[in-house]
C-alpha angles and dihedrals in degrees: 000000000000122000121243091251092059092048093053092045090054091047093051091048091051093049091049090049091051092048091049092049090048092051094048095044097041097113090054094045093048093051092046091050092047092055094043094047092089091051092048094049092049089049090052091049090051090050089051091054090046090052090050092051097045113022100040097056089045089052091050090050089051090050093049091048088051092049091050093048094047103036116014101039095056091045091051091047091049092051091050092050090049091051091051091046092048091052090051091050090050091051090052091048091051091049090054087054096244100124139019119239121231102215095186120010092212091057100034124177109273093201116116116266112272113245120234119255117283095253095060126066 
């Protein structure tokens, strides 16, 4: 095994060698980059369009999912609970004899409507 000092010495030597090669080969690197700049910019533009076609719809889907989970789902649950509660209240009112229940609207009860108790208008 190498000691940490030898590892760092090797890394420093490699970085210095890369810097020296970059300094000596700078004219060749600059001309190559100048010619390839158009290719690189067109590749970046293609990646931007690809991002717009893929990532933005996925982001919109995630936002819609979040909006449903935070806003719509509690509202739907509240409406369902209110409907169940209203049915329970109606059953209790029927048991007290206040209203008649229409079991099937197509075959409705033909009895006359029950009048409210005498104390109420």
